[in-house]
N, CA and C of each residue as an Amber inpcrd file, in Angstrom:
protein
   447
   0.8330000  -1.1700000   0.0000000   0.0000000   0.0000000   0.0000000
   0.8890000   1.2480000   0.0000000   0.5820000   2.1870000  -0.8540000
   1.3560000   3.4130000  -0.9620000   1.0940000   4.3140000   0.2410000
   2.1680000   4.8980000   0.7680000   1.9910000   5.7830000   1.9150000
   1.6200000   7.1890000   1.4370000   0.9370000   7.9150000   2.2900000
   0.4960000   9.2740000   2.0070000   1.5940000  10.2180000   2.4980000
   2.1870000  10.9750000   1.5990000   3.2790000  11.8560000   1.9970000
   2.9040000  13.3420000   1.9280000   1.5960000  13.6480000   1.9370000
   1.1800000  15.0480000   1.8400000   1.7090000  15.8960000   2.9880000
   1.6550000  15.3790000   4.2030000   2.1080000  16.1530000   5.3570000
   3.5950000  16.4670000   5.2310000   4.3780000  15.4630000   4.9390000
   5.8170000  15.6650000   4.7650000   6.0940000  16.6490000   3.6290000
   5.3790000  16.4870000   2.5310000   5.5840000  17.3570000   1.3650000
   5.2380000  18.8070000   1.6730000   4.1070000  19.0320000   2.3270000
   3.6940000  20.4090000   2.5790000   4.5920000  21.0600000   3.6180000
   5.0960000  20.2920000   4.5670000   6.0530000  20.8450000   5.5300000
   7.3170000  21.2880000   4.8080000   7.7570000  20.4940000   3.8680000
   8.9220000  20.8170000   3.0320000   8.6850000  22.1620000   2.3230000
   7.5130000  22.2980000   1.7140000   7.1650000  23.5210000   0.9810000
   7.1090000  24.7240000   1.9240000   6.4660000  24.5660000   3.0620000
   6.3310000  25.6700000   4.0170000   7.6930000  26.1620000   4.4790000
   8.5990000  25.2440000   4.7690000   9.9200000  25.6590000   5.2450000
  10.7080000  26.3840000   4.1590000  10.5770000  25.9690000   2.9130000
  11.2030000  26.7190000   1.8200000  10.5810000  28.1070000   1.7210000
   9.2750000  28.1620000   1.8060000   8.5640000  29.4310000   1.7140000
   9.0040000  30.3820000   2.8260000   9.0790000  29.8800000   4.0330000
   9.4880000  30.7040000   5.1760000  10.9330000  31.1600000   5.0380000
  11.7710000  30.3010000   4.5220000  13.1890000  30.6450000   4.3780000
  13.3950000  31.7740000   3.3680000  12.6020000  31.8050000   2.3120000
  12.7660000  32.8200000   1.2690000  12.2050000  34.1750000   1.6690000
  11.2600000  34.2050000   2.5790000  10.6730000  35.4470000   3.0800000
  10.1700000  36.3710000   1.9680000   9.6660000  35.7700000   0.9090000
   9.0610000  36.5300000  -0.1870000   8.0650000  35.6180000  -0.8880000
   7.2190000  36.2010000  -1.6940000   6.2250000  35.4010000  -2.4100000
   6.9180000  34.4540000  -3.3920000   6.4830000  33.2060000  -3.3700000
   6.9880000  32.2080000  -4.3170000   5.7980000  31.6210000  -5.0570000
   5.9500000  31.4510000  -6.3500000   4.8670000  30.9110000  -7.1680000
   4.7370000  29.4060000  -6.9620000   3.6050000  28.8860000  -7.3590000
   3.3900000  27.4310000  -7.3060000   4.4100000  26.7220000  -8.1910000
   4.7790000  27.3510000  -9.3010000   5.7850000  26.7630000 -10.1960000
   7.1240000  26.6010000  -9.4710000   7.5340000  27.6520000  -8.7500000
   8.8030000  27.6180000  -8.0220000   8.7430000  26.5760000  -6.9030000
   7.6560000  26.5710000  -6.1380000   7.5170000  25.6070000  -5.0470000
   7.4700000  24.1750000  -5.5680000   6.8810000  23.9790000  -6.7310000
   6.7980000  22.6410000  -7.3250000   8.1840000  22.0840000  -7.6390000
   9.1220000  22.9610000  -7.9560000  10.4830000  22.5120000  -8.2370000
  11.1160000  21.8420000  -7.0180000  10.8030000  22.3420000  -5.8240000
  11.3760000  21.7660000  -4.6050000  10.9130000  20.3350000  -4.3860000
   9.6980000  20.0320000  -4.8150000   9.1560000  18.6880000  -4.6300000
   9.2160000  17.8320000  -5.8880000   9.6970000  18.4370000  -6.9720000
   9.7420000  17.7360000  -8.2620000   8.3450000  17.2180000  -8.6180000
   7.3850000  18.1420000  -8.5710000   5.9970000  17.8010000  -8.8400000
   5.3700000  18.8740000  -9.7130000   4.0990000  18.7250000  -9.9920000
   3.3490000  19.6610000 -10.8160000   2.8330000  20.8080000  -9.9430000
   2.8370000  22.0440000 -10.4410000   2.3110000  23.1780000  -9.6730000
   0.8630000  22.9990000  -9.2210000   0.0840000  22.2350000  -9.9610000
  -1.3010000  21.9770000  -9.5740000  -1.3500000  21.2470000  -8.2290000
  -0.4140000  20.3250000  -8.0100000  -0.3370000  19.5910000  -6.7530000
  -0.0780000  20.5770000  -5.6080000   0.8140000  21.5150000  -5.8420000
   1.1280000  22.5360000  -4.8330000  -0.1150000  23.3650000  -4.5260000
  -0.7970000  23.8280000  -5.5600000  -1.9910000  24.6570000  -5.3490000
  -3.0590000  23.9120000  -4.5510000  -3.2360000  22.6330000  -4.8280000
  -4.2270000  21.8390000  -4.0820000  -3.8560000  21.7380000  -2.6110000
  -2.5900000  21.4640000  -2.3460000  -2.1520000  21.3410000  -0.9560000
  -2.2210000  22.6830000  -0.2300000  -1.8590000  23.7500000  -0.9190000
  -1.8100000  25.0740000  -0.2960000  -3.2020000  25.6380000  -0.0250000
  -4.2040000  25.1800000  -0.7440000  -5.5590000  25.7070000  -0.5680000
  -6.0350000  25.5430000   0.8780000  -5.8180000  24.3870000   1.4530000
  -6.2080000  24.1530000   2.8440000  -5.4200000  25.0100000   3.8150000
  -4.1540000  25.2270000   3.5050000  -3.3150000  26.0730000   4.3590000
  -3.7830000  27.5310000   4.3040000  -4.2140000  27.9530000   3.1300000
  -4.7340000  29.3190000   2.9870000  -6.0160000  29.4690000   3.8010000
  -6.8980000  28.4920000   3.7060000  -8.1510000  28.5400000   4.4740000
  -7.8890000  28.5380000   5.9760000  -6.8260000  27.8900000   6.4110000
  -6.4800000  27.8230000   7.8310000  -5.7010000  29.0560000   8.2970000
  -5.3960000  29.9660000   7.3650000  -4.6700000  31.1800000   7.7380000
  -3.1790000  30.9860000   7.9360000  -2.6370000  29.9040000   7.3910000
  -1.2070000  29.6250000   7.5200000  -0.4140000  30.3230000   6.4230000
  -0.9780000  30.3560000   5.2120000  -0.3340000  31.0330000   4.0840000
  -1.3270000  31.9970000   3.4410000  -0.7720000  32.8940000   2.6460000
  -1.5680000  33.8270000   1.8520000  -1.2020000  33.6390000   0.3980000
  -2.1360000  33.9060000  -0.4880000  -1.8170000  33.8880000  -1.9100000
  -2.0740000  35.2750000  -2.4740000  -1.1320000  35.7160000  -3.2880000
  -1.2180000  37.0300000  -3.9150000  -1.2370000  36.8120000  -5.4180000
  -2.2260000  37.3720000  -6.0840000  -2.3400000  37.2080000  -7.5330000
  -1.5560000  38.2980000  -8.2510000  -1.2720000  38.0320000  -9.5160000
  -0.6470000  39.0350000 -10.3700000   0.8610000  38.9710000 -10.3780000
   1.4470000  39.9520000 -11.0940000   2.9030000  40.0370000 -11.2280000
   3.5420000  40.1920000  -9.8470000   4.5280000  39.3740000  -9.5580000
   5.1920000  39.4180000  -8.2590000   4.4190000  38.6840000  -7.1850000
   3.3330000  38.0400000  -7.5860000   2.5010000  37.3250000  -6.6270000
   3.0150000  35.9420000  -6.3430000   2.2390000  35.2170000  -5.6040000
   2.5860000  33.8530000  -5.2330000   2.1250000  33.5880000  -3.8170000
   2.7740000  32.6570000  -3.1720000   2.4380000  32.2470000  -1.8190000
   3.3820000  32.9010000  -0.8290000   2.8540000  33.3350000   0.2980000
   3.6680000  33.8740000   1.3940000   3.1450000  33.2970000   2.7090000
   3.9510000  33.4010000   3.7230000   3.5370000  32.9510000   5.0510000
   2.6000000  33.9960000   5.6530000   1.5440000  33.5390000   6.2960000
   0.6060000  34.4400000   6.9700000   0.9190000  34.5380000   8.4590000
   1.6770000  33.5830000   8.9710000   2.0260000  33.5280000  10.3920000
   3.4930000  33.1650000  10.5250000   4.0900000  33.5230000  11.6490000
   5.4650000  33.0500000  11.8900000   5.4520000  31.5500000  12.1880000
   6.5570000  30.9100000  11.9200000   6.6600000  29.4660000  12.1480000
   6.4300000  29.0940000  13.6140000   6.7360000  30.0010000  14.5210000
   6.5320000  29.7330000  15.9440000   5.0500000  29.5780000  16.2880000
   4.1830000  30.1320000  15.4530000   2.7410000  30.1050000  15.7080000
   2.0300000  28.9620000  14.9850000   2.7970000  28.0820000  14.3390000
   2.2040000  26.9870000  13.5570000   2.7390000  25.6630000  14.0810000
   1.8400000  24.7670000  14.4310000   2.2520000  23.4340000  14.8990000
   2.0670000  22.4130000  13.7760000   2.6870000  21.2710000  13.9710000
   2.4690000  20.1630000  13.0270000   0.9830000  19.8200000  12.9570000
   0.3140000  19.8960000  14.0930000  -1.1160000  19.5900000  14.1230000
  -1.9120000  20.5890000  13.2890000  -1.5360000  21.8730000  13.3390000
  -2.2140000  22.8830000  12.5230000  -2.1260000  22.5310000  11.0410000
  -0.9480000  22.1340000  10.6110000  -0.7340000  21.8000000   9.2000000
  -1.5010000  20.5280000   8.8470000  -1.4240000  19.5280000   9.7110000
  -2.1490000  18.2740000   9.5110000  -3.6420000  18.5420000   9.3360000
  -4.2030000  19.3530000  10.2060000  -5.6340000  19.6570000  10.1230000
  -5.9580000  20.4640000   8.8710000  -5.0670000  21.3720000   8.4740000
  -5.2900000  22.1700000   7.2670000  -5.2950000  21.2970000   6.0150000
  -4.6280000  20.1620000   6.0850000  -4.6230000  19.2180000   4.9580000
  -5.8890000  18.3590000   4.9290000  -6.7720000  18.5600000   5.8860000
  -8.0010000  17.7800000   5.9360000  -7.9170000  16.5800000   6.8530000
  -6.9070000  16.5500000   7.7200000  -6.7190000  15.4580000   8.6820000
  -6.7450000  14.0900000   8.0050000  -5.8050000  13.8560000   7.0730000
  -5.7810000  12.5510000   6.3950000  -5.5000000  11.4240000   7.3880000
  -5.8590000  10.2140000   6.9910000  -5.6200000   9.0490000   7.8590000
  -4.1680000   8.9780000   8.2770000  -3.9490000   8.7390000   9.5410000
  -2.5870000   8.6220000  10.0560000  -2.0410000   7.2090000   9.9250000
  -2.9300000   6.2350000   9.9690000  -2.4980000   4.8410000   9.9270000
  -3.1400000   4.1400000   8.7390000  -2.3360000   3.3850000   8.0250000
  -2.8260000   2.6930000   6.8360000  -3.5070000   1.3710000   7.1700000
  -3.3170000   0.8730000   8.3820000  -3.9110000  -0.4070000   8.7560000
  -5.4320000  -0.2970000   8.8200000  -6.0860000  -1.3120000   8.3730000
  -7.5380000  -1.3820000   8.4590000  -7.9210000  -2.7090000   9.0750000
  -9.1510000  -3.1050000   8.8960000  -9.5830000  -4.3910000   9.4150000
 -10.6410000  -5.0030000   8.5180000 -10.8330000  -6.2930000   8.7160000
 -11.7850000  -7.0450000   7.9000000 -13.2110000  -6.6120000   8.2050000
 -14.0210000  -6.6150000   7.1590000 -15.4430000  -6.3370000   7.3290000
 -16.2730000  -7.2750000   6.4530000 -15.6800000  -8.4460000   6.1520000
 -16.3490000  -9.3990000   5.2790000 -17.5030000 -10.1180000   5.9730000
 -17.4140000 -10.2480000   7.2940000 -18.4600000 -10.9740000   8.0340000
 -18.8390000 -10.1630000   9.2780000 -19.5420000  -9.0540000   9.1010000
 -19.8420000  -8.1820000  10.2340000 -20.6550000  -8.8470000  11.3400000
 -21.3340000  -9.9360000  11.0180000 -22.1210000 -10.6440000  12.0220000
 -21.2610000 -11.5730000  12.8860000 -20.0280000 -11.8280000  12.4580000
 -19.1240000 -12.7220000  13.1820000 -18.6450000 -12.0390000  14.4640000
 -18.8660000 -12.6930000  15.5910000 -18.4950000 -12.1190000  16.8850000
 -16.9840000 -11.9680000  17.0440000 -16.2230000 -12.8990000  16.4610000
 -14.7640000 -12.7850000  16.5250000 -14.3090000 -11.5670000  15.7310000
 -14.8490000 -11.3990000  14.5230000 -14.4950000 -10.2280000  13.7090000
 -14.8700000  -8.9380000  14.4440000 -16.0100000  -8.9220000  15.0910000
 -16.4430000  -7.7450000  15.8440000 -15.4660000  -7.4350000  16.9820000
 -15.0300000  -8.4700000  17.6830000 -14.1010000  -8.2810000  18.8020000
 -12.7380000  -7.7840000  18.3100000 -12.2550000  -8.3870000  17.2380000
 -10.9710000  -7.9640000  16.6670000 -11.0520000  -6.5010000  16.2130000
 -12.1040000  -6.1730000  15.4830000 -12.2510000  -4.8090000  14.9670000
 -12.3960000  -3.7850000  16.0890000 -13.1350000  -4.1330000  17.1360000
 -13.2960000  -3.2190000  18.2730000 -11.9590000  -2.9780000  18.9580000
 -11.1650000  -4.0320000  19.0960000  -9.8580000  -3.9190000  19.7320000
  -8.9180000  -3.0510000  18.8870000  -8.9000000  -3.3150000  17.5840000
  -8.0600000  -2.5070000  16.6920000  -8.5190000  -1.0530000  16.6710000
  -9.8200000  -0.8450000  16.5980000 -10.3680000   0.5180000  16.6100000
  -9.8960000   1.2870000  17.8330000  -9.9860000   0.6530000  18.9670000
  -9.5890000   1.2810000  20.2230000  -8.0980000   1.6150000  20.2160000
  -7.2760000   0.6730000  19.7870000  -5.8250000   0.8800000  19.7560000
  -5.4500000   1.9920000  18.7800000  -6.0530000   1.9800000  17.5910000
  -5.7520000   3.0200000  16.6030000  -6.2010000   4.3880000  17.0930000
  -7.3600000   4.4700000  17.7100000  -7.8620000   5.7520000  18.2090000
  -6.9390000   6.3040000  19.2930000  -6.4830000   5.4400000  20.1850000
  -5.5740000   5.8670000  21.2540000  -4.2370000   6.3350000  20.6770000
  -3.7000000   5.5740000  19.7380000  -2.4270000   5.9380000  19.1110000
  -2.5520000   7.2480000  18.3450000  -3.6660000   7.4210000  17.6600000
  -3.8830000   8.6510000  16.9040000  -3.9430000   9.8620000  17.8350000
  -4.6360000   9.7440000  18.9560000  -4.7240000  10.8520000  19.9080000
  -3.3520000  11.1940000  20.4760000  -2.5670000  10.1900000  20.7610000
  -1.2140000  10.4250000  21.2820000  -0.3550000  11.1270000  20.2290000
  -0.4480000  10.6980000  18.9970000   0.3200000  11.3120000  17.9250000
  -0.1210000  12.7600000  17.6910000  -1.4090000  13.0140000  17.7240000
  -1.9050000  14.3790000  17.5410000  -1.4620000  15.2950000  18.6820000
  -1.3810000  14.7580000  19.8990000  -0.8520000  15.5600000  21.0150000
   0.6080000  15.9270000  20.7570000   1.3620000  14.9720000  20.2510000
   2.7750000  15.2280000  19.9130000   2.8570000  16.2750000  18.7990000
   2.0350000  16.1400000  17.7730000   1.9950000  17.1200000  16.6820000
   1.7260000  18.5250000  17.2130000   0.8340000  18.6380000  18.1960000
   0.4730000  19.9440000  18.7470000   1.6430000  20.5970000  19.4770000
   2.5800000  19.7790000  19.9510000   3.7130000  20.3030000  20.7170000
   4.9700000  20.5530000  19.8960000   4.8800000  20.3520000  18.5930000
   6.0290000  20.6000000  17.7140000   5.6670000  21.7540000  16.7890000
   6.4090000  22.8490000  16.9240000   6.1530000  23.9970000  16.0380000
   7.0090000  23.8690000  14.7870000   6.5990000  24.5620000  13.7480000
   7.4130000  24.5510000  12.5330000   8.7350000  25.2590000  12.7730000
   8.7750000  26.1470000  13.7600000  10.0490000  26.7840000  14.1330000
  11.0170000  25.7360000  14.6770000  10.5070000  24.7210000  15.3890000
  11.3580000  23.6310000  15.8790000  12.0010000  22.8890000  14.7120000
  11.2090000  22.6280000  13.6900000  11.7220000  21.9120000  12.5100000
  12.7230000  22.7890000  11.7670000  12.4040000  24.0860000  11.6370000
  13.3140000  25.0170000  10.9620000  14.6360000  25.1230000  11.7220000
  14.5960000  25.1020000  13.0490000  15.8170000  25.1580000  13.8530000
  16.6670000  23.9090000  13.6320000  16.0160000  22.7500000  13.5370000
  16.7320000  21.5110000  13.2630000  17.3960000  21.5720000  11.8930000
  16.6550000  22.1000000  10.9120000  17.2220000  22.2650000   9.5730000
  18.4330000  23.2000000   9.6110000  18.3010000  24.3230000  10.3040000
  19.3970000  25.2990000  10.3760000  20.6400000  24.6700000  10.9970000
  20.4490000  23.8750000  12.0330000  21.5700000  23.1920000  12.6700000
  22.2170000  22.1960000  11.7170000  21.4000000  21.4240000  11.0010000
  21.9340000  20.4580000  10.0360000  22.6960000  21.1750000   8.9170000
  22.1590000  22.3060000   8.4520000  22.8300000  23.0640000   7.3980000
  24.1660000  23.5920000   7.8960000  24.1940000  24.0850000   9.1280000
  25.4290000  24.6110000   9.7090000  26.4990000  23.5210000   9.7850000
  26.1020000  22.3290000  10.2420000  27.0480000  21.2040000  10.3110000
  27.5160000  20.7960000   8.9210000  26.6030000  20.7860000   7.9750000
  26.9440000  20.4190000   6.5960000  27.9480000  21.4160000   6.0100000
  27.7040000  22.7040000   6.2350000  28.6080000  23.7260000   5.7120000
  29.9770000  23.6400000   6.3870000  29.9970000  23.3880000   7.6760000
  31.2690000  23.2570000   8.3850000  32.0490000  22.0720000   7.8590000
  31.3580000  20.9730000   7.5850000  31.9980000  19.7710000   7.0430000
  32.5850000  20.0470000   5.6710000  31.8090000  20.7790000   4.8580000
  32.2570000  21.1070000   3.5080000  33.5210000  21.9520000   3.5330000
  33.6320000  22.8450000   4.4910000  34.8130000  23.6960000   4.5950000
  36.0410000  22.8930000   5.0280000  35.8240000  21.8590000   5.8180000
  36.9200000  21.0150000   6.2820000  37.5000000  20.1630000   5.1640000
  36.6710000  19.8430000   4.1840000  37.1120000  18.9120000   3.1270000
  37.9290000  19.5640000   2.1020000
């Protein structure tokens, strides 16, 4: 089963957008993900509705940040994407009258719901500024290494 990488992709785009501190077009942002600008526009639409980004039309237009990274959590971005499924696992529903199937499904449902709530709490406690700081540190180490070589 193919994994859903929208959250990872949009975080990538947001951090590029924040780093440039100027409007970037969907075409430019699409280059970072090696994808079509239409994909970017679809993903950004939810972020615009959530007040995370702004879009400016016309010459010199594009996407800009509406909030500082410190004010945006992973959970905010996840919800702006429409809260896609976090777990790909499902369960059988071929025999809904089967008591064993009902028990298995109830147990899995409970476990997935608990895990999802825990993950969403973690998402709420990670700001995009935290991710940007990690990136900045990695870039600094990379540049220092490059100078040594």
